[in-house]
C-alpha positions as CSV (number, residue, x, y, z in Angstrom):
1,X,-32.4,74.1,18.4
2,X,-36.2,74.1,18.7
3,X,-36.6,74.3,14.9
4,X,-34.4,71.2,14.6
5,X,-36.4,69.4,17.2
6,X,-39.7,70.0,15.6
7,X,-38.3,69.0,12.2
8,X,-37.2,65.6,13.5
9,X,-40.4,65.2,15.5
10,X,-42.5,65.9,12.4
11,X,-40.5,63.3,10.4
12,X,-40.9,60.8,13.2
13,X,-44.6,61.3,13.2
14,X,-44.8,60.6,9.5
15,X,-43.0,57.3,10.1
16,X,-45.3,56.5,13.0
17,X,-48.3,57.0,10.8
18,X,-46.8,54.5,8.3
19,X,-45.9,52.0,10.9
20,X,-49.3,50.1,11.0
21,X,-49.2,49.6,7.3
22,X,-45.6,48.3,7.5
23,X,-46.5,45.9,10.3
24,X,-49.5,44.7,8.4
25,X,-47.4,44.0,5.3
26,X,-44.8,42.2,7.4
27,X,-47.4,40.2,9.3
28,X,-49.3,39.1,6.3
29,X,-46.4,38.2,4.0
30,X,-45.5,35.0,5.8
31,X,-49.2,34.0,6.1
32,X,-49.7,34.5,2.4
33,X,-46.6,32.4,1.6
34,X,-47.9,29.6,3.9
35,X,-51.2,29.6,2.1
36,X,-49.6,29.5,-1.3
37,X,-49.9,25.9,-2.7
38,X,-46.8,23.9,-3.3
39,X,-45.7,23.7,-6.9
40,X,-46.8,20.6,-8.7
41,X,-44.0,18.1,-9.4
42,X,-42.9,17.9,-13.0
43,X,-44.6,15.2,-15.0
44,X,-42.7,11.9,-15.4
45,X,-40.7,11.3,-18.5
46,X,-42.2,9.2,-21.3
47,X,-42.2,5.5,-20.5
48,X,-41.3,6.2,-16.8
49,X,-41.6,3.3,-14.4
50,X,-44.4,3.0,-11.9
51,X,-43.7,2.2,-8.3
52,X,-46.6,-0.1,-7.4
53,X,-45.8,-1.2,-3.9
54,X,-43.4,-0.4,-1.0
55,X,-42.6,-2.1,2.3
56,X,-40.4,-0.6,5.1
57,X,-38.6,-2.5,7.9
58,X,-37.5,-0.6,11.0
59,X,-33.9,-1.4,10.6
60,X,-30.7,0.6,10.8
61,X,-27.6,-0.1,8.8
62,X,-25.2,-0.1,11.8
63,X,-26.8,-3.0,13.6
64,X,-28.5,-5.0,10.8
65,X,-27.9,-6.5,7.4
66,X,-30.4,-7.4,4.7
67,X,-29.7,-9.5,1.5
68,X,-32.3,-9.3,-1.2
69,X,-33.0,-12.3,-3.5
70,X,-35.8,-11.8,-6.2
71,X,-37.4,-15.0,-7.4
72,X,-38.7,-14.8,-11.0
73,X,-40.1,-18.4,-10.7
74,X,-43.1,-17.3,-8.5
75,X,-42.8,-13.5,-8.7
76,X,-41.8,-13.2,-5.1
77,X,-38.8,-11.8,-3.2
78,X,-37.0,-13.2,-0.2
79,X,-35.0,-11.2,2.3
80,X,-32.3,-12.7,4.6
81,X,-32.4,-10.3,7.5
82,X,-29.7,-10.3,10.2
83,X,-30.1,-8.3,13.4
84,X,-27.3,-7.8,15.9
85,X,-28.1,-7.9,19.6
86,X,-26.1,-6.7,22.6
87,X,-24.3,-10.1,22.7
88,X,-23.0,-11.8,19.6
89,X,-24.6,-15.1,20.7
90,X,-28.0,-13.4,20.5
91,X,-27.7,-12.4,16.9
92,X,-30.7,-13.6,14.8
93,X,-31.2,-14.3,11.1
94,X,-34.6,-14.7,9.4
95,X,-35.9,-15.4,5.9
96,X,-38.8,-13.0,5.1
97,X,-40.8,-14.0,2.0
98,X,-42.9,-11.4,0.2
99,X,-45.3,-11.8,-2.7
100,X,-45.4,-9.7,-5.9
101,X,-47.3,-7.0,-4.0
102,X,-44.7,-6.9,-1.3
103,X,-47.0,-8.5,1.3
104,X,-45.4,-10.7,3.8
105,X,-46.1,-14.4,3.1
106,X,-43.9,-16.1,5.7
107,X,-41.1,-15.6,8.1
108,X,-38.6,-18.4,9.0
109,X,-35.9,-18.3,11.6
110,X,-32.4,-19.3,10.4
111,X,-30.1,-20.9,13.0
112,X,-26.7,-19.3,12.2
113,X,-23.9,-19.8,14.8
114,X,-22.4,-16.5,16.0
115,X,-19.0,-17.2,14.5
116,X,-20.3,-16.9,10.9
117,X,-20.6,-13.9,8.7
118,X,-22.6,-13.7,5.4
119,X,-20.5,-14.2,2.2
120,X,-22.7,-14.9,-0.9
121,X,-26.2,-15.9,-1.9
122,X,-28.1,-17.2,-5.0
123,X,-31.3,-18.9,-5.9
124,X,-32.6,-21.8,-8.0
125,X,-36.3,-21.9,-8.8
126,X,-38.0,-21.2,-5.5
127,X,-35.1,-22.1,-3.3
128,X,-32.8,-19.5,-1.8
129,X,-29.3,-20.3,-0.7
130,X,-26.9,-18.3,1.5
131,X,-23.3,-19.1,2.4
132,X,-21.5,-17.8,5.5
133,X,-17.8,-17.9,6.4
134,X,-16.3,-18.4,9.8
135,X,-14.4,-15.7,11.7
136,X,-12.6,-18.2,13.8
137,X,-11.4,-21.0,11.5
138,X,-10.3,-20.3,7.9
139,X,-12.1,-22.5,5.4
140,X,-15.1,-23.3,7.5
141,X,-18.4,-22.5,5.8
142,X,-22.0,-22.5,6.8
143,X,-24.7,-23.0,4.2
144,X,-28.5,-22.4,4.5
145,X,-31.2,-23.3,2.1
146,X,-34.8,-21.8,2.2
147,X,-37.6,-23.6,0.4
148,X,-40.0,-21.0,-0.8
149,X,-42.8,-23.5,-1.2
150,X,-42.9,-24.9,2.3
151,X,-40.8,-22.4,4.3
152,X,-38.5,-25.2,5.5
153,X,-34.9,-24.2,6.3
154,X,-32.0,-26.6,5.9
155,X,-28.4,-25.8,7.2
156,X,-25.1,-27.5,6.7
157,X,-21.5,-26.9,7.9
158,X,-18.5,-27.5,5.6
159,X,-14.8,-27.6,6.6
160,X,-13.1,-26.8,3.3
161,X,-9.7,-26.1,5.0
162,X,-8.2,-24.3,2.0
163,X,-10.9,-21.9,0.7
164,X,-10.4,-18.2,1.7
165,X,-13.0,-16.2,-0.3
166,X,-16.1,-17.0,-2.3
167,X,-15.9,-15.1,-5.6
168,X,-19.1,-16.4,-7.2
169,X,-21.9,-18.7,-6.3
170,X,-24.6,-20.5,-8.3
171,X,-27.0,-23.4,-7.7
172,X,-27.7,-26.5,-9.9
173,X,-30.0,-29.4,-8.9
174,X,-29.8,-28.4,-5.2
175,X,-26.0,-28.3,-5.2
176,X,-23.9,-25.1,-4.9
177,X,-21.0,-24.4,-7.3
178,X,-18.7,-21.9,-5.7
179,X,-15.7,-20.2,-7.3
180,X,-13.2,-19.7,-4.4
181,X,-9.8,-18.2,-3.8
182,X,-7.5,-20.7,-2.0
183,X,-5.4,-19.8,1.0
184,X,-2.5,-17.8,-0.1
185,X,-4.5,-16.0,-2.7
186,X,-2.6,-17.4,-5.7
187,X,-5.1,-19.7,-7.2
188,X,-8.8,-19.8,-8.0
189,X,-10.8,-23.1,-8.1
190,X,-14.3,-24.5,-8.0
191,X,-16.0,-26.0,-5.0
192,X,-19.1,-28.2,-5.0
193,X,-21.3,-28.0,-1.8
194,X,-24.1,-30.5,-1.4
195,X,-26.3,-28.9,1.2
196,X,-28.8,-31.9,1.7
197,X,-26.0,-34.5,2.3
198,X,-23.2,-32.3,3.7
199,X,-20.7,-33.6,1.1
200,X,-18.2,-31.2,-0.5
201,X,-15.3,-31.5,-2.8
202,X,-12.9,-29.4,-4.9
203,X,-13.3,-29.8,-8.7
204,X,-9.8,-30.4,-10.1
205,X,-11.1,-29.6,-13.6
206,X,-11.2,-25.9,-12.6
207,X,-7.9,-24.8,-11.0
208,X,-6.1,-21.7,-12.3
209,X,-3.4,-19.4,-11.1
210,X,-4.3,-15.7,-10.8
211,X,-4.8,-13.4,-12.6
212,X,-6.9,-15.8,-14.5
213,X,-10.6,-14.7,-15.0
214,X,-13.3,-17.2,-14.4
215,X,-17.0,-16.9,-15.5
216,X,-19.5,-19.7,-15.4
217,X,-23.2,-20.3,-15.8
218,X,-25.5,-23.1,-15.0
219,X,-27.5,-24.9,-17.6
220,X,-30.6,-26.3,-15.9
221,X,-32.0,-27.8,-19.1
222,X,-29.0,-30.0,-19.6
223,X,-28.0,-30.3,-15.9
224,X,-24.5,-29.0,-16.3
225,X,-22.2,-26.1,-15.3
226,X,-20.2,-24.3,-18.0
227,X,-17.0,-22.5,-17.3
228,X,-15.0,-19.9,-19.3
229,X,-11.5,-19.6,-18.1
230,X,-8.9,-17.1,-19.3
231,X,-5.3,-18.2,-19.5
232,X,-2.3,-15.9,-20.2
233,X,1.5,-16.1,-20.4
234,X,1.8,-12.4,-19.8
235,X,1.8,-11.4,-23.5
236,X,-1.1,-13.3,-25.0
237,X,-4.2,-14.9,-23.5
238,X,-6.7,-17.5,-24.7
239,X,-9.9,-19.0,-23.4
240,X,-10.6,-22.5,-22.1
241,X,-14.2,-23.8,-22.1
242,X,-15.2,-26.6,-19.8
243,X,-18.5,-28.4,-19.3
244,X,-19.1,-30.1,-15.9
245,X,-22.0,-32.4,-14.9
246,X,-24.2,-31.5,-12.0
247,X,-22.0,-33.5,-9.7
248,X,-18.8,-31.9,-10.9
249,X,-17.5,-34.4,-13.4
250,X,-15.7,-33.0,-16.5
251,X,-17.7,-33.7,-19.6
252,X,-16.0,-31.6,-22.3
253,X,-13.3,-29.0,-22.8
254,X,-12.0,-26.9,-25.7
255,X,-9.6,-24.0,-26.4
256,X,-10.7,-20.8,-28.2
257,X,-7.9,-18.5,-29.3
258,X,-7.1,-16.0,-32.0
259,X,-4.6,-16.8,-34.6
260,X,-3.6,-13.1,-35.1
261,X,-2.0,-10.8,-32.6
262,X,-5.2,-10.4,-30.7
263,X,-5.7,-11.9,-27.2
264,X,-9.1,-13.1,-25.8
265,X,-9.6,-11.6,-22.4
266,X,-12.9,-13.0,-21.1
267,X,-16.2,-14.1,-22.5
268,X,-19.8,-15.2,-21.8
269,X,-21.3,-18.4,-23.2
270,X,-24.9,-18.3,-24.4
271,X,-27.3,-20.8,-22.8
272,X,-28.0,-23.9,-24.8
273,X,-30.9,-23.8,-27.2
274,X,-32.5,-26.2,-29.7
275,X,-30.9,-24.3,-32.6
276,X,-27.7,-25.4,-34.3
277,X,-25.7,-22.4,-33.0
278,X,-23.9,-21.8,-29.7
279,X,-22.7,-18.2,-29.2
280,X,-19.6,-17.2,-27.4
281,X,-18.9,-13.5,-27.1
282,X,-16.5,-11.4,-25.0
283,X,-13.6,-8.9,-25.2
284,X,-10.2,-9.0,-26.9
285,X,-7.0,-6.9,-26.6
286,X,-4.0,-6.0,-28.7
287,X,-0.8,-7.3,-27.0
288,X,-1.7,-6.1,-23.5
289,X,-4.2,-8.7,-22.1
290,X,-5.4,-6.2,-19.4
291,X,-7.3,-3.7,-21.6
292,X,-10.1,-4.4,-24.1
293,X,-9.8,-3.2,-27.7
294,X,-13.3,-4.4,-28.7
295,X,-15.7,-7.4,-28.8
296,X,-15.4,-10.7,-30.4
297,X,-18.0,-13.4,-31.1
298,X,-18.1,-16.9,-32.6
299,X,-20.4,-19.8,-33.1
300,X,-19.0,-22.8,-31.2
301,X,-20.9,-25.4,-33.2
302,X,-19.1,-27.0,-36.1
303,X,-19.7,-25.7,-39.6
304,X,-20.4,-28.1,-42.4
305,X,-16.7,-28.8,-43.2
306,X,-16.1,-29.9,-39.6
307,X,-14.3,-26.7,-38.6
308,X,-15.3,-24.2,-36.0
309,X,-16.7,-20.9,-37.3
310,X,-14.1,-18.1,-37.4
311,X,-13.9,-15.4,-34.8
312,X,-15.6,-12.1,-35.6
313,X,-13.9,-9.0,-34.1
314,X,-15.5,-5.6,-33.5
315,X,-13.2,-2.7,-32.6
316,X,-14.9,-0.2,-30.3
317,X,-14.2,2.5,-32.9
318,X,-16.4,0.6,-35.4
319,X,-19.4,0.6,-33.0
320,X,-21.9,3.3,-33.6
321,X,-22.5,4.4,-30.0
322,X,-19.6,3.2,-27.8
323,X,-18.0,6.7,-27.5
324,X,-21.3,8.5,-26.8
325,X,-20.2,9.0,-23.2
326,X,-17.7,11.6,-24.5
327,X,-18.6,15.2,-25.4
328,X,-19.2,15.9,-29.1
329,X,-15.9,17.8,-29.4
330,X,-13.9,14.9,-27.9
331,X,-15.7,12.5,-30.2
332,X,-14.8,14.6,-33.2
333,X,-11.1,14.9,-32.2
334,X,-11.0,11.1,-31.7
335,X,-12.5,10.4,-35.1
336,X,-10.0,12.9,-36.7
337,X,-7.1,11.3,-35.0
338,X,-8.0,7.8,-36.1
339,X,-8.7,9.0,-39.6
340,X,-5.1,10.5,-39.8
341,X,-3.6,7.3,-38.6
342,X,-5.5,5.3,-41.1
343,X,-4.4,7.7,-43.9
344,X,-0.8,7.2,-42.9
345,X,-1.2,3.4,-42.6
346,X,-0.3,3.5,-38.9
347,X,-1.4,0.8,-36.5
348,X,-4.8,1.2,-34.9
349,X,-5.1,3.1,-31.7
350,X,-5.0,0.9,-28.6
351,X,-7.8,1.5,-26.2
352,X,-7.5,1.2,-22.4
353,X,-11.0,0.0,-21.4
354,X,-12.0,-2.5,-18.7
355,X,-15.4,-4.2,-19.3
356,X,-17.5,-6.1,-16.9
357,X,-19.6,-8.6,-18.9
358,X,-23.1,-9.5,-17.9
359,X,-24.5,-13.0,-18.8
360,X,-26.0,-13.2,-22.3
361,X,-29.7,-12.5,-22.4
362,X,-31.6,-14.7,-25.0
363,X,-34.3,-13.0,-27.0
364,X,-37.5,-14.7,-28.4
365,X,-36.3,-14.2,-32.0
366,X,-33.2,-16.4,-31.4
367,X,-30.8,-13.4,-31.0
368,X,-28.9,-12.5,-27.8
369,X,-28.1,-9.2,-25.9
370,X,-24.8,-8.6,-24.3
371,X,-24.5,-5.8,-21.6
372,X,-21.0,-4.8,-20.7
373,X,-20.1,-2.0,-18.1
374,X,-17.1,0.1,-18.9
375,X,-15.3,0.9,-15.6
376,X,-12.1,2.1,-14.1
377,X,-10.7,2.0,-10.5
378,X,-11.3,5.3,-8.7
379,X,-8.9,6.7,-6.1
380,X,-9.0,9.6,-3.6
381,X,-6.0,11.3,-2.2
382,X,-5.3,12.6,1.3
383,X,-2.4,14.3,3.1
384,X,-2.0,11.6,5.8
385,X,1.2,9.5,5.9
386,X,2.0,6.4,7.8
387,X,3.8,7.0,11.1
388,X,5.3,3.8,12.6
389,X,6.0,5.5,15.9
390,X,2.3,5.9,17.0
391,X,1.7,2.9,19.2
392,X,2.9,-0.6,18.9
393,X,1.0,-1.2,15.6
394,X,1.7,2.2,14.1
395,X,-0.9,4.6,12.9
396,X,-1.7,7.5,10.6
397,X,-0.5,11.1,11.2
398,X,-0.7,14.2,9.0
399,X,2.5,15.2,7.3
400,X,3.5,18.7,8.6
401,X,5.0,21.3,6.3
402,X,5.6,18.8,3.5
403,X,7.7,16.6,5.8
404,X,7.2,12.9,6.1
405,X,5.3,10.8,3.5
406,X,3.7,12.4,0.4
407,X,0.0,12.3,-0.2
408,X,-1.4,8.8,-0.1
409,X,-3.7,7.2,-2.7
410,X,-6.7,5.3,-1.4
411,X,-8.9,3.0,-3.4
412,X,-12.4,4.4,-3.5
413,X,-14.3,1.9,-5.6
414,X,-15.0,1.2,-9.3
415,X,-16.5,4.0,-11.4
416,X,-18.8,3.0,-14.3
417,X,-18.7,5.4,-17.2
418,X,-21.2,3.8,-19.5
419,X,-22.9,0.4,-20.2
420,X,-22.5,-1.0,-23.7
421,X,-25.5,-2.9,-25.1
422,X,-25.1,-5.1,-28.2
423,X,-27.4,-7.4,-30.1
424,X,-26.0,-10.5,-31.8
425,X,-27.6,-13.1,-33.9
426,X,-27.1,-16.8,-33.0
427,X,-23.9,-17.0,-35.2
428,X,-22.1,-14.0,-33.7
429,X,-23.0,-11.3,-36.2
430,X,-23.3,-7.9,-34.5
431,X,-26.8,-6.5,-35.4
432,X,-26.9,-3.3,-33.4
433,X,-25.3,-1.5,-30.5
434,X,-26.2,1.2,-28.0
435,X,-25.1,2.6,-24.7
436,X,-26.4,4.0,-21.4
437,X,-24.2,6.8,-20.2
438,X,-24.1,6.7,-16.4
439,X,-23.9,9.6,-13.9
440,X,-21.3,9.2,-11.1
441,X,-22.0,5.5,-10.7
442,X,-19.5,4.0,-8.3
443,X,-19.3,0.8,-6.3
444,X,-16.7,-0.6,-4.0
445,X,-17.0,-4.2,-5.2
446,X,-16.6,-5.0,-8.9
447,X,-20.2,-6.2,-9.4
448,X,-23.0,-5.4,-11.8
449,X,-24.5,-1.9,-11.2
450,X,-26.6,-1.4,-14.3
451,X,-29.6,-3.8,-14.6
452,X,-31.6,-4.8,-17.7
453,X,-35.1,-6.1,-18.2
454,X,-36.9,-6.9,-21.5
455,X,-40.2,-5.0,-22.2
456,X,-43.3,-6.5,-23.8
457,X,-42.8,-4.4,-26.9
458,X,-39.3,-5.7,-27.6
459,X,-37.4,-2.8,-26.1
460,X,-34.9,-3.1,-23.2
461,X,-35.1,-1.1,-20.0
462,X,-31.6,-0.4,-18.5
463,X,-31.8,1.2,-15.0
464,X,-29.8,1.8,-11.8
465,X,-30.2,3.8,-8.6
466,X,-28.0,7.0,-8.2
467,X,-26.8,8.6,-5.0
468,X,-29.6,11.2,-5.2
469,X,-32.2,8.4,-4.7
470,X,-33.5,8.5,-8.2
471,X,-34.1,5.7,-10.6
472,X,-32.1,6.5,-13.7
473,X,-33.0,4.6,-16.8
474,X,-32.9,4.4,-20.6
475,X,-35.3,2.6,-23.0
476,X,-33.3,1.0,-25.8
477,X,-34.8,0.1,-29.1
478,X,-31.9,-1.3,-31.1
479,X,-29.5,1.3,-32.3
480,X,-32.0,4.2,-32.2
481,X,-30.8,7.2,-30.2
482,X,-32.6,7.8,-26.9
483,X,-32.0,10.2,-23.9
484,X,-29.6,9.0,-21.1
485,X,-30.8,11.5,-18.5
486,X,-34.3,10.1,-17.7
487,X,-35.0,9.7,-14.0
488,X,-37.8,9.5,-11.5
489,X,-37.5,9.9,-7.7
490,X,-37.8,6.9,-5.4
491,X,-41.2,7.1,-3.7
492,X,-41.2,6.9,0.1
493,X,-44.9,6.4,0.6
494,X,-48.0,5.4,-1.4
495,X,-50.1,8.4,-0.4
496,X,-48.0,10.9,-2.2
497,X,-47.2,12.7,1.1
498,X,-44.4,15.3,1.1
499,X,-41.3,13.6,2.5
500,X,-37.6,13.9,1.9
501,X,-34.8,11.3,1.9
502,X,-32.0,12.7,4.1
503,X,-29.6,9.8,3.9
504,X,-29.3,6.6,1.9
505,X,-27.0,3.6,2.0
506,X,-26.6,0.4,0.1
507,X,-29.0,1.4,-2.6
508,X,-29.6,-1.4,-5.2
509,X,-31.9,-2.2,-8.1
510,X,-32.4,-5.9,-9.1
511,X,-34.3,-7.5,-12.0
512,X,-37.4,-9.3,-10.7
513,X,-39.9,-10.8,-13.0
514,X,-41.5,-9.7,-16.3
515,X,-40.5,-6.1,-16.8
516,X,-40.2,-5.4,-13.1
517,X,-37.3,-4.5,-10.8
518,X,-37.1,-4.3,-7.1
519,X,-35.3,-1.4,-5.4
520,X,-33.9,-1.7,-1.9
521,X,-31.6,0.0,0.6
522,X,-31.4,1.9,3.9
523,X,-33.0,5.4,4.2
524,X,-33.5,8.2,6.7
525,X,-36.7,9.9,5.7
526,X,-37.9,13.2,7.0
527,X,-41.7,13.8,6.8
528,X,-43.4,17.1,6.8
529,X,-44.4,16.6,10.4
530,X,-42.9,14.4,13.1
531,X,-39.5,12.8,13.7
532,X,-37.3,11.2,11.0
533,X,-37.7,7.5,10.5
534,X,-34.9,5.0,9.7
535,X,-35.9,2.1,7.5
536,X,-34.8,-0.6,5.1
537,X,-37.2,-0.4,2.1
538,X,-38.3,-2.4,-0.8
539,X,-40.0,-0.7,-3.8
540,X,-41.7,-2.6,-6.7
541,X,-40.7,-0.8,-9.9
542,X,-42.7,-1.7,-13.1
543,X,-41.9,-0.5,-16.6
């Protein structure tokens, strides 16, 4: 017994002698870790954009709304800011005008009655327009116009009676051309709103049953609006082009259709130039007018024999980079499959792509660039079924043990897989093509997500904001390959202080002027010390 005691006591003494050293190690390890300098951030990729300025507004997404309108005419940016108060009648809107360094120039109050909610906005020169719709009376609109030179604000109310939703909005000579869905949701038409005089009228030259697609652009040089309307009988579709004056009068119309089994889905018309060519380019399909098989292009001006130039068709398979978003193995299998069909003289594969076309971008050498985003509707599934017995209006209840309704499919926005970029000459010949492969890019509304700006050296910068608060971009030089995974983090301060973006909402990136973009959105930012801050931000992004 005594021997065992002394043996344990001796071992304990040895541990006691080592205890100060252990405590010293344990005590100094955290201090050493604290004094160790933070690792340096990785260097930016080649050609990375520089974020030259930032402004933060103390706003939160649940009780405010901000609509950003860049103005290339004077290198400024205008915000329409709405802030909710405790009472709806106290809600306030203001125009905030910032210069190219994001310094506040001016702030102008906008008298918007409480019954109206923001619908769409646009700009012409240095004038910014916003259109609101009424929550109380269907078809009633409220339009505001902000003069960026003087800061004056003009408002006007319109009782359109029939319009239900504004699909697109552009300005020409101080008037607003709005594509609207009519009550009942079966037809789309054009509406002309004259903000200075308060006059409005529907344009009977543009009246189409759904699912017709409607795209239009304003031609300030010739003071006209040009529409491209798709018409289909369910099996084949064609395009109808219409030119309207600045007061809505029909000037000219013509049909464009394919003589083969191809159908023209939708298209963009190049802005008028002094050259003898007028480019029209868009997507075509085989039989099914829903899905695109490739691109088409044509010169609308008459050729010497008095006939219109023929349509040129470019199947996606014949483009060099269209399928770059697939893995190399999937691309190889696709090429092998099409080669086998060609060897057996079988019809071409039919693709199932949906493309959102951007407006054509004119280039100094007389060519044009078309950007088209390939997308598909995304859905999520849950195990909740509708139970009509919950309350007077019914409700949702989980299905127990497989009983009741099956899993429901809920629309979760449009997913963009890649953006196709093509260069055409003035007569519709495809010069080059390239793509930007996107990473989990999704938006609830079918609107442009990838933005493009020309660079001084002739390249194109394609960019967008991802959910991780990074600017993702690709620098395109014709058909030359380039990496798709370039990205830089959004800066939250100009002093390079350590901060972290905890939450982000409504992130967007818009073309501004020159080779610059403006990034915006709501953020919750956590600094190294102190409480989090909730802001709406603007970042100037220069390539």
